[in-house]
N, C-alpha and C positions, 0 to 999 in steps of 0.2 A: 792485638785482638785477632782471633782466627776468622777466616772467611765464614760468614753466616750461612746456615742452611736455608732451604726454601721456606720452611715454616717460620723461621725467625724473621725472614724478610716480610712474609705475609702479615705477621703480628705487628711489625713496626709500621708498615704501610697503613694498617687499620687504625693505629693510634695517631698517625701523623698524615691525614689525608691532604693537608694544605702544603706539605713540604715533602714531596715524595719523588723528587727527581733523582736520577742516577747519582748526581753529585751529593744530594742530601743523604742518600742511602750509604754511599761510600764514606762520608764524613761520620755518620752515626756509628758505623761498624769499624771505623779506622782502617778502611781498605786502601792500600797504597800499591804503587808499582804494578808488578805483573798480576797481582790479585784482582786489579780492576778489570782485566780481560776475563777472568773467571767469573766475576760478578756480573759482567755484561752478559756472559753466556747463561747464567742462572736466571737473570731477568728475562732474557729472550725465551728460555724454556717455559717459564711461568706464564708468559704472554701466550705462547703457542698452546699451552695446556688450558687456556681460558681462565686461569686463576688470578691473573693480573691483566690489566688493560693499560696500554701505553696511550697517554694523551699528551701530544706534543713532546715535551721533555720531562713529563712526570709519569709516575705509575700510581694506580689505585687498586684497592681490593675490588675484584669483580663482583662480589656479593653485596656491596654497599653503594649508596649514591654519593657522588662527589658534591662539594658545596656549590659548584657551578657546572651546569650541564645543559644540554639541549632537551627541551620538552615540547610536546605537541598539545595544542589546545583541544579539549574534548567538548562535545555539545553540552549546554547547560543542563544540570540535573533537574528533577522535579521541583526543587526549591529555588531554582534560579542560580545556584552556585556553579562556578566554573572550576573544574578540576583539570589537571594536566597529566600527561603520560610521559615518563622518561623514555627517551629514544634509545638509550644505551645501557639499560639495566641488564645485568647478567645474573646468573645464579638461578636456582630452582625454587627459591622461597617465594612467598606471596608478594605481589606487587604492592608497594606502599601507596597510600592515598595522598595525593599532593593537591592542596587547595591553592588556586591562583588568586592573589590579591592585587588587582591592578591599581595603579596610582592615577590621579586625575589627568596627568600629563601623558599617560600611555596611549598609543594609538588604538583604534578599534581593531579587535581581533575576532576571527571566526574559527569555527571548528576545523581542525586540520592544520591551522597555521603553526609554524614552529618559531620558538623564541629561545634565545640564550637566557637562562634564568639562574638566579641565586636561590639556593634552597636553604631554608631555615628549619631545623628540626623543631616541631611543635606538636605535641600529642593532644589533639582535640577529639571531640566526640566522633567525628567522621573523617578525620585526616591525621596523617603522620608528619607531614611537612607543609610549610608555606612556601610558595614560589613567588619571587619578585622579578619582574622583567628587567633585563639588562639591555637587550636589543632584539629587534626582529631579524630573523635570518631566512625566512622563506614563507611563501604562501602555502595554502593547503596542497598536499601532495596528491597526485593522481593515483587512484586505487584501481587495481586490476584483479579480476578473477579469471583464471584460465587454466589450461592444461600445461604442465611442465614437461619439457622435452630435454632430457639430459644430454650434454655433450662432453667433449674431452676436457674443456676448461669452463665448467659451469653449465649453462644451458639456456633455453629460451622458453618463454611463456606464450602460448597461443590463446589470446583472449576469447572468451565465450560470447561477448557482446555481438549482436547482429551487425552493428555498423562498424565494428573494429576491423581495420585492415592492416594493422601493423603488429608485428611480434615485438616482444620485449626481451632484452638480453639480461641474463642473470649471472653474476660472477659466482664462482664456487663458494667463496666466503659468505655470500648472501643467499645461498640456496636453502639454508636450514635443514640440510640433509634430505631434501625432497627426492622422491624416486621418479623415474621416468614414467610418464603417463598419469601422474598423480594430479588431482585437482588442488590448486593452491590459490591463496589470496596474497597479493603483493602490492607494493606501492612504488611509485617513481622514486628513484634514488639519485638522479642526476638530470641535467638539462636534456630535453629531447633532441635539440639540434636539427640540422637539415640533412646531415649525412649519417649513415649508419643507423643501427637500431637504438632506440631509447633504452636506458638502463633501469632495472627494477630490483627491488629487494623483497624476498619472500617473507611475509609476516605470519602466515598461518598455513598449515597443511590440512586439507579438507578430505583427503581420502580418494577412493575410487570414483571417478566421474560417471561410470556406468552403473553404479549401484542405484537401486530404485529410489532410495531416500535422498540421493544426491540432488534430485531435481529441485525440491523445495529448499534444500540446504544451500544450493547455488544462489537462489533468489534472496534468502535470508542474509547471506554474506555480501552479495552484490549490492543490496540496498541498505546495508547497515541496520538491519532490524535486530534489536536486542532480544535474544532468545533464552538467556539464562538469568534467573532472578538472583540478586545479591543475597548473601546469607541473612543479613539483617531484615530484608523484606520477607523471606521465608519464615524466619523466626517470629516476626510480627504477625504474619498471617496465621501461623500455627497456634498462636496464643489467643486467638479470638474465640469467644463463646457466643452461642446463640442469643439473640436479643430476647429480653423478657417483655411482659405486658406493661411494665411500668411506663406511664406517660403515653400509652398508645390506645387507640380505639380497637375494640374487638370486632373484627370483620369475618370471623370464622363461620358465621351462619349464612354468608353470601355464597351462592353456588358458583364459585370460581372454577374455571378450567384453564389449562394451558394447552395450546394447539401449536405445534412446532414441526419442523422436518423430522422424519423418522430417525435420522442420525444426529439429532440436535446434541450439542455438547454442553449447552447451558439453557436454562429456562428462566428468563428474567421478566416475562410479562404474563399476566393472567387476565381473563375477561369473564364478565357475567352480564346478563341482561334480564329484565323483567318488565311487564307492563307498568306504566305510570298510573297509579290509582287516583291521582289528583284530578278532580272533575274539570279543572281549568285547562287541562291538557288532554283532551279526548283523542284517543288513538296514538298517544305518545308512548315513549319507552324510557326506562331508566337503564343507562349503560354504565358499567363499572369497568375501569382499567386499573389493575394493580401492578406495580413495578417494584422489583427487588430493592430494598432499602440499603444500597451499597454504602451510602454516606455514613451509616451507623458504624461500619467496620473500617472504612477508609477515611480517616479524619484529616483535616488540613494540616500540612506540615509534617505528617508522619512519613516513615520510610516507604510505606505502601503508596502513599499519596504522591511522593516525589517520583517513584518508579512508574506509576500509572500515568502521570503527566508526561514523563519522558517518552513513554510508548505511545500515548495518545489514543490508541485503539488496539483491538485484537486484529490479527492478520490470519486469514483462513486459506489453507492449501488443501488439495485433495487428500493428502496423507497425514496432515497434522494441523494444529492450530498453534499460533504463537499468541498466547493470551495477554490481555492487559493486566490481569490480576492472577495471582497464584491459584492453583486448582482447588485448594481448600476453601476458597471463597467462590470462585466462578462455578465450580462444579458441585459445591455442597451448600455452605451457609447462605449464599446469595442466590441459589437456584431454587425455584419454587416447585419442589418435588411433590408428588402426589402424597396426600395424607400426612404431611409434616407442617407444623406451625412455622411460618416464615414472616420476617419483618418486611413490610412494604410501605411505600408511599402510593396511595390510591386516589383516584379522582372519580367522583360520582357525577355523571352528566345526564341532564334531562334533554330528551329529544322530542320535538313535536311531530305531528303526523306527516309533515313535509320533509322531515329529516334534518331540520335546523336545530342546532344546539341552543337551548334557551336558558340554561343554567348549569352551574358547576360548583362542586365543593371538594376540596382536597382534604385527605386524612392521612395521618401517620399511624399505622396500625399493624395488627397481626392477622394473617389469613391462613387458610388451610385449603389446598387444592383438592377438588373432588377426584380429578383424574388428569393424567398426562397423556394427551392424545396427539397422534400425528395428523397432518393434513389429510392424508388418504383415509384415515380411520374416521375422522369427523365427516368428511364428504360422503363416504360410503353410507354412514348412518342416515344422513339427510337424503340420500338417494334411495332409501328403502332397504339398505343392507346392513343393519346394525349388528354389532357383535356382542359378546357377553359384557364388555365394558361399557359400550355406548347405549345399549338398549335401555337400561334403567335411567339414563341421563337424557333421553331423547326429548321427552315432553317438558321436563323441569329446567333443563339447561341449554340444550342445543337448539331446539326450535325457537326459543326467545331470542337467541343470538342471531339467528337468520331473519327473524322479524325486524330486529333493529337494523340489520344490514340492508334489508329491503328499503327501509326509510332513508338510510344514508345514501343509497344509490341515487335516489331522486335529487338530493341536495348536490351530490357530485355532478350529475348531469347538468344542473343549472350553473354550477361553478365552472365547469369545463376545464379541469386540469389537463395537462398534456397527456394524451392517451396513446402512449407508445405500446406496441405489441412486439416485444423482443423476447422470445423464449430463452430461458436460462439453460445454458449448456452444463451438462453434468458429466464429469470424467469418473468412470467407475474403475477402481483398482482391484486387481486380483489379490490372492493371499501372498503372492510373491512381490507385491508392491508395484507391479507393472500394469500398464493400461489394459484393461479387459474389454472395455467398450466406451463409446462416446455417445451419450443420449441427450435428448432435450427434455427437461423436466416438465411433467404435466402441470398445468396451472388450473387449479380448481377455484370455485367460489369460496372455499375455505381460506385460500391464500388471500383473496381480495377482501374478504371479511376482516381478517386480522390486520391487513394493511390499512383499511379504512378506519378501524378502531384506533390504531396507533396514530394515524394522522390527526384524528380528532383530539386525542389526548395530548399530542404535542402542541396543537393549537391552544388547548385549554391552559397548558402550562405557560405558554408565552403570554396569553391574555391575563392570566392570574398575576404574573410577576410584573407586567406592565401596570395593572391596576394597583398593585402594592408599591409601585415605584421602586422596585428592587433591581439592581444590576444583574444582567444575565448574558449568556451567549446565544444570539439568534443564529438560526440556520438560514443563510442568505443564498439566494439564487437569482442573479441579475439576468435581465433579458438579453438575448443574443445580439451581437454587434451587427451593424448594417452590412459589413463585408461578409459575415457568415450567412446572413439571410440571402444575400445576392448569390452566394455559392449554392445554397440550397435551392434557390429559384432556378438556377441553371440546370441542376440535376433533375428537378421536377419537369422542366420544359423538355429536356432531352428524353424524358420517360413518357412524355405525352400528357402531362398534368399541368395544373395552373396553381401558382401561389401568388395571390394578388400583392401588389406593391403600392406604395404611396399612401399608407395609412398607419395609424398607431397599431403596433403588433400586439395581438392577444393570442393566448393559447388556442382559442377557438379557431383562429385562422389556420394554425398548424394542424388542428384536428380535422379540418375540412380536407386538407391535402392528404392526410393519412387515410381518411375515408374514401377518397378517390382511388387510392392505390390498393385498398383492401380487396383481397381475393385475386389481384392481378399478378402477372409475373414480376412486377416491380414492387410488390408489397414489402418484402424484407429490405430491399435497397432503400426505399423511401423512409422506412422506420430507422434504419441505421444512419442515413444521411441527416435526418432530423435530429437524432441524438448527437451526432457529431457537431451540429451547428450550435448546440447549447453551450453556455458557459459552464465552468466548473463551479459547483456549489462550495461554499466555505463558511467558516464561523466568524462572527463579528459582534462586538458589544453593541453596535447600533443596528436598529431595525431597518433593513433595506428591502424587506419583502422577499417572497419566494415566487418567482415567475412560473416555474414549471408546475407547481401545485395550485397556482392562481390564488395565493393566500397572502394577506397583509401581515399576519402575525404567525410566526412559526419558530419553534425551538425544539431541539432534541431532548426528550424526557424519558423515552421508553426503553433505552438499552444501556443503563449505567455499568453493566458488567463488562461491556465491550467498547464503550465510548466514553472518553473523559468529559466530553461536552455535556453529556447527560448527568454526570456526577455534579458538575458545576450548577446545573439547573436544579437538581435535588437540593443542594446546599442552599441555593437561593430561596427555595420554597420553605426549607427548615427555618432559615433566618426570618423570612417574611412572616411566618406564622408563629414564631416563638416556640418552636417544638423542642429546642435543646441547644447545647453549646457546640454542636458539630455542624453548624451552618456555615455559610460563606464567611471566610475570615477576611481581615483587613488586607492581608497579603494577597488573597485571591482577587479581591476587588481592585487593588492597586495594579496587579499584573494581568488583568483580564484581557487587554489587547495583545499582550505577549503570548498568553495562553492560547488565544484564538489563532494567532499566526503559527504557533508551534503545532497544535493539533490539526490544523488544516494541512500543514506540510506532512505530518505523519500519515494522515489519511491518504494523501496522494502517493506517498511512498508505498503504502500497503497495496493500493490499487495497481500500481505498476508492478510490484512484486508478484501479486496474484495473477496478473495478465501474462507476465513473462513465464511464470510457472505453467500456466495453461498452454501457452505456445510450445513450451518444451515437451510437455506430455503429449500434445497432439503430434509434434514432429517425431517423437519416439514411437507413437502408435502407427504413424504412416510410413516409418522408415522401412518396414517390411514390404511396402507396396510401391517402392521406387520402380519406375518403368511402367506403372499402371496408368491407364487412361481414366480421367475423371471429368466431371462437368461442374460448372460453376457460373458465376456472374462477375463481371468487372465491377469492383467496388471502389476503385480509386485510380487516378491517372496522374503520373508525374513524368518529368522529362526523361527519367532514366528507365521508365517502364510502366507497367500497370499492375495493380493489385487485384487478385481474384479471391472471392470468397467461395470455397468449395462446398458443394452440396453434401449433405449427410453429416459431416463433422463440423461445418462452419469454420474450418480452419482458413487462415489467410495465407496466401502464397504470392510470391513475386514473379511476375512475367517480365524478365529483363528485355530491353530493347533488342539485344543481340539474338534473342530467341524468337523474335517476331518476323523478321525478314531481313533481306540484304540491303534494302534501300535506307535512305535517310528519313527519319521521322521527325516532323516538326511538332513541338508541344504548344498547343494553343491554350493558354491558361484560362482565358475568358470562357471558351467553349468546353473546357475540361476534356480535351480531345487530343489524340495523337493521329497525325495524318501522314501517310506515305508520300514521299516526293514524286514517285514515278507511277505507282499503281493507284494512288488516291485512296487506299484502304484507310478506313476510319476506325479508331478504337476509342470508345467513350464509355462513360459510366452507365451501367445497366445492361450492357450486351451479354448475351449468353455465349459461353465458350466451352469448347472441349480442349482439355490440356493433358499433357503427360507429366507425371511427377518425375522431375530430373534429379532433384537432391532433397534430402530431409536430414537436418542436423539436430539431433536431440540436445546437444550441448548449447546451441545458440537459439533453438526454436525456429530456425529459418527453413522455409520451403521455397525451392526454385522450380518453376514450371516452364514447359515448352508449349507453345500455342499450336494446336492442331486444327481447330475450326472456330470460326467467328460467326455467330448468328446462323449456325448450321451450314456454313460454306467454308471450303478450304481457303486458307489465306494465301494469296499469291506471294511468291518469294521475292519478286522484284529483281531488276537487272543488277549486274555488277559492272564496274568500270574495268578497263583493261588491266589496271593495277590490282584488281581484286578488292578495291574498296567501294563501299556504297556510294551511289551517286547522290550528291547533295545539291539541293536547290536553294534559291534565295529564300530566307524566312518570310519576307513580305509576300512573295508569290504563293508560297505554301499556305500562309495564313489566310490569304484571300480565298484560296480554294477551299480551305477548311470551313470558313464561315459560309460560303456558298453551299457547301455540302450539308452543313448543319441546318441551314434554312430550308433546304429541299427536304431533308429528313423530317423536320418539324411539320412542314405542310402535309407531308405524306401521312404522318401519324394522326394529325388532326382530322384528316379526311376519312 
């Protein structure tokens, strides 16, 4: 038999994936003697061309999956199923879906873990293969997003994370053809070791890092936020039709309005108010809150549901939104547009003259919004400047809303929720996608009105489901720890204020501190420090209360377009009232705790991504001002330096120890202070500073500052030793000096 050609070899390997060693191929084609050398050459050429892949002593078709291969565990999907990704798939075809079926004896695995698995071809509704674990081969790989710098034999990746100080080495074979200066995503491909650079393999090329849209793209990839909907999810969304009146209450005569930001991408809540005509409630009001009935379209166990649970929530960036639901739902069918019938779940609440909620009733119905107003538009109308849209609505719709809000303000004052005053920063982008300006959003009574109505509706939902004894997800906010309170107390005392100790903590105590600082130079600092002392809110099936809002019963009900937690609450209400078959399913109930953990994690992920994006935009905005002098206030102190919140933009920059002076600085953790060993200069939270912007890195979002003035005075440089190194004093000596200085400063401020 003649020596086979390349296509014959490929055809045979495809038909015999379990027996494809060079010896097997030689035997199949009866290759002997000198021809074996020619066969070896052909196999090598096929491997170099990427058409065959050598695995130890066997070859396989690069377009197919072998029966045994290395796979990576993916996060659970919305239905709780675990899929895996083949690590050595070749070819340009679509990636097969592989469902992982663990055995009882298998060890616990997490997303990113790698296993050697046996693949069994099985065509299911949502998968092509079944994977069975043979053995574990590694933990989750470290992921890197950075800039690729090409070298002679491969290249290096410069990570964009602020805290990353190590580059990663990339072999030419692992570069995926990345160009010099390109933004890439990579993963660790070998042990870090102590010597030399760790090794990475590029998994995705993200394009030009200086492109305007790269800022949010970096955050999306860095935090693993899914931003593409699977085809089956899009198809399911496209097939949805508007809900009909069948089985619903007709709420179209109620004067509902939506009031949202001017650039709102979705409108999922509407409000209405009117006086209560019941003589038993003199001076009371009827308040309606209607919320888009997302549960009608996103049913339990559907592809839409699985994807929404996986995402947990929408993520918002200055230039884009990564939605929880496809736009056909979030921007159309579930958005309460003006003049269009829309399906809602609404609550009618009765408010007495003191602003207390004295009754509630939930409805599943159809509403029609009179108008889609912006906050500015509604506020202008109430301030005596109505436009053509708001003028006809002033007496019938807007004034009753403000009457109801006036009542609720009284109840809020008695409840004493945490009253933080932190203006929301707004990054304005130009047509080219670059930062045009950084502003702080105006906060009107219109904002507070909607917030207060939403809080009341959320309370009503939690109370209703508790009454019905139905499972739900509560929004939990535990009180801050004693350690965090002590840290806040130190900041307050350093600023000349008092936060009493030795008592059960209530939000009213914190509000008194905030009131002391109001209007002072320390106003923003105390608000930020109080916020930092709070615990992270989360979701839980058990009712553990909401400290910040000073509420015993609280659940998220008002934003099911962008939060999966609210969708769960809607389903619970549907099941509790017998409104249909699209209520909370048995699977939902059984996995409620896992869902709470999942969506609490995705919420934190989105917050981190949004914060990182803001930092990068601010760094890009300030990059043109490197070398400029700026003012700000010390907002945090660590042993490696101090953090400064800059005036105007609110950006946070680092003042490294090396930029403060030549002497040794001791960090007093208790006093939250840095103290110079020779000059005695004290750097503590709240001090005003003048700094020079030394570095601004748009890729990392980092700002490096140089200290020029501290509390209006030039900072002494401090002496240097004869070797040119800073003089270092004993920590105990410096610590004692720091505490004495702190006490002296405290006495001075109190006097």
